[in-house]
C-alpha positions as CSV (number, residue, x, y, z in Angstrom):
1,V,41.4,166.9,233.4
2,V,39.3,164.3,231.5
3,D,36.1,165.5,229.8
4,E,33.9,162.5,230.6
5,E,31.4,163.5,228.0
6,L,34.0,163.3,225.2
7,C,36.2,160.5,226.4
8,I,35.6,157.3,224.5
9,G,38.0,155.1,226.6
10,C,40.5,154.5,223.9
11,K,43.3,154.6,226.5
12,T,45.7,156.6,224.2
13,C,46.5,159.1,226.9
14,A,47.4,156.2,229.2
15,S,49.8,154.7,226.7
16,A,51.4,158.1,225.9
17,C,52.2,159.0,229.5
18,P,55.7,158.0,230.6
19,F,54.7,158.1,234.3
20,E,51.7,155.8,233.9
21,V,49.4,158.3,235.6
22,P,46.3,158.0,233.5
23,Q,44.3,154.9,234.6
24,Y,41.3,153.3,233.0
25,V,38.8,152.8,235.8
26,E,35.7,150.6,235.4
27,L,32.8,151.8,237.4
28,E,30.3,149.7,239.4
29,D,27.5,150.6,237.0
30,G,29.4,149.0,234.1
31,G,30.7,152.3,232.7
32,F,34.3,153.5,232.6
33,R,36.3,156.6,233.3
34,M,39.9,157.6,232.6
35,D,41.6,159.1,235.6
36,K,44.3,161.4,234.4
37,C,46.9,163.7,235.7
38,D,45.3,167.1,236.7
39,T,48.6,168.6,237.9
40,C,47.4,168.2,241.4
41,L,44.6,170.8,241.1
42,S,43.7,170.2,244.8
43,L,46.9,171.7,246.0
44,G,47.1,175.4,247.1
45,R,48.6,177.1,244.1
46,E,48.2,180.5,245.7
47,D,50.5,179.1,248.4
48,G,53.1,178.0,245.8
49,E,52.5,174.3,246.1
50,M,53.8,172.3,243.2
51,P,52.6,169.1,241.6
52,H,54.1,166.0,243.3
53,C,55.9,164.9,240.1
54,V,57.8,168.3,240.0
55,L,58.7,168.0,243.7
56,T,59.9,164.4,243.5
57,C,61.8,164.5,240.2
58,P,65.3,163.4,241.2
59,V,67.1,165.4,238.5
60,Q,64.7,168.4,238.6
61,A,63.8,167.9,234.9
62,L,60.1,168.9,235.4
63,H,59.0,172.5,235.8
64,F,55.6,174.0,236.5
65,G,54.3,177.5,236.6
66,P,52.7,180.3,234.7
67,L,53.4,180.1,230.9
68,S,55.3,183.4,231.0
69,E,57.7,182.1,233.6
70,M,58.2,178.8,231.7
71,E,58.8,180.8,228.5
72,A,61.5,182.9,230.2
73,A,63.2,179.9,231.7
74,A,63.2,178.1,228.4
75,K,64.7,181.2,226.6
76,K,67.4,181.5,229.3
77,K,68.5,177.9,228.5
78,G,68.5,178.6,224.7
79,G,65.1,177.2,224.0
80,A,63.1,178.4,221.0
81,R,59.4,178.4,220.2
82,M,58.5,175.5,217.8
83,E,57.5,176.4,214.3
84,G,53.8,176.1,213.5
85,E,50.8,176.1,215.8
86,T,51.4,174.7,219.3
87,T,48.8,175.1,222.0
88,P,49.3,176.3,224.6
89,S,53.0,176.5,223.8
90,V,55.9,174.2,223.2
91,Y,59.6,175.1,223.6
92,V,62.6,173.0,222.7
93,S,66.2,173.4,223.7
């Protein structure tokens, strides 16, 4: 989610996203806003609804869930925690 008080409109997030989700939106009052992926926050997580990108990935390469579940899945596939500080967490396999 974009913190509109901190965003300077540099569009770095837009250029970094391989799915072209973040969009630079110019407002009628002359201002701007970055609209960015919020992992479909409006969906019913308590009902198990997943972000649309996870559901539509043709090769099921995207995963979403509690960090503990993602950590267990990564370890199962031989993943290891990256060296150094990563927040919230990064696994590689």
